[in-house]
N, C-alpha and C positions, 0 to 999 in steps of 0.2 A: 235260501236260508243258509247260514253262515254254519258251521259246526263250531260249537263254543271247548274249544279244546284249552285254551290258555283254563278255564277254572277251573277244570278237572285237577291243572298243576298247582294252583293255588294250596291246595287241599294238602298239599304232600311237602315239607319243605326240602325229602331229599330228592325225593324226582323232580320239583323245578330247578334242582338245581345244573343237574347230569343235564336236564333240557336249552336251561339257558344257553350254553353256547353252540346248542344245535341249532337252536331258532335263527339265530347268530351266522354257523354258519349257512343252514339254507335263505335267509334274507341276501345274504350277501353276494352267495352265486347265481342269484337269478334274480333278477332287478326286481323291486318292486316289492317281494316280499313275497310270502307264499298264507294262500286262505283254504282250507280243508272244508268243501261246501258239501250238505247233505242232503242228495237229492231223494226225498224218500217216496217219489212216486214215479222214480224212474230203477226207486229201489241199486241207490249208491252214492258214494263219498269221487270226489271230483275234485282237482287241484288242480290249478292253469297258472300254472310261472311266472312272470311277468305282468305286466300291465297287464287291463281285459283286451279286447277283439281277441282271442286263440279262441281259433276252430277246435273241433273234439280231435284234432288232428295230433294237436300241443295237448291234447291234457293227458294228464294221469285221472286214472278212475280206478279203485275199486273195486266191482260186480258183488252183490247178494243179492237169496231169494227165501223168500217165506215157504216152509218144509212141514210147519205145521202153529199151531197154536202163536207158539214163545218164544220156537226153533228157525232159526237159519242156516243157510249157506253159504259159506263165505267163499263163493266162485273161484273170483281170478280178483291179479293185477296187473297193469296194466302202466308204465311210467315209457313214452317217449323218449327216443337212444339220446337225446338232448339233453334231457331231463339226469339220466341215471347218477347212480356209485354218487347221488348226492340227500340221500336219506329221504328224499319221496315214495317211495311204499311203507318205509316205515312209519312214517304218521299219517301214509291210509292208514293203513297198519292198526293204529295207534286207535286214531277214532271211531274204528269201527268194534274195537277192544271195550268203548265205551261208549260206546250206542250199544252194546250188549247189557254192559251192568246200568248202569243208566234204565233200560229196561225189560231189563228182569231177565234177561233173555239166554236160549243154551246158542250153541254152532255150532255147528258140523262142518266142515274145517278140508275144502277141494285142493283150494287154490295152497303148493309146494311152500309160495314165500310165505304165504301166514303160518303156515306151520311151523316154518326158519323165526321166526317173526318170536312166537310165543315159546319155543323150545328159553331161544334166546333173550328170556325177559322171565325167567325164574320167578325171582321177587316179582311181581304184579300178580301172583294167583293164578293166571287164565284159565291154566286147567283146569279148575272149578266150572268152566262155564261150554267144557268141549264136551261134545257127546263125540264118544268114539268106537 
């Protein structure tokens, strides 16, 4: 199931404007574009850049686990070396944060990159979703 990332952006003109160039850069740098998929069964968000057929070793992933009824631990992100520095980890982090908002969840953040992402986006008020 593909994560509905665009729908959250269209609700806020400011965010849409700032992410239009972001998506263009991602689509140009990775042939075939990028789709974030939320695999609820395996508790992960994934991005497989390019066209289909890529194996797990070519997949970027953000793993999480439930630690309470309405609490998750955002455990880790991994982006294959060939796709690094293209905003893929940020896209995964955004999808995870949107998931928290949509499901009214709180999160413990174990992953250093997601902590950095939250700190770099104070306008999104993500810190109120974080368990310290």
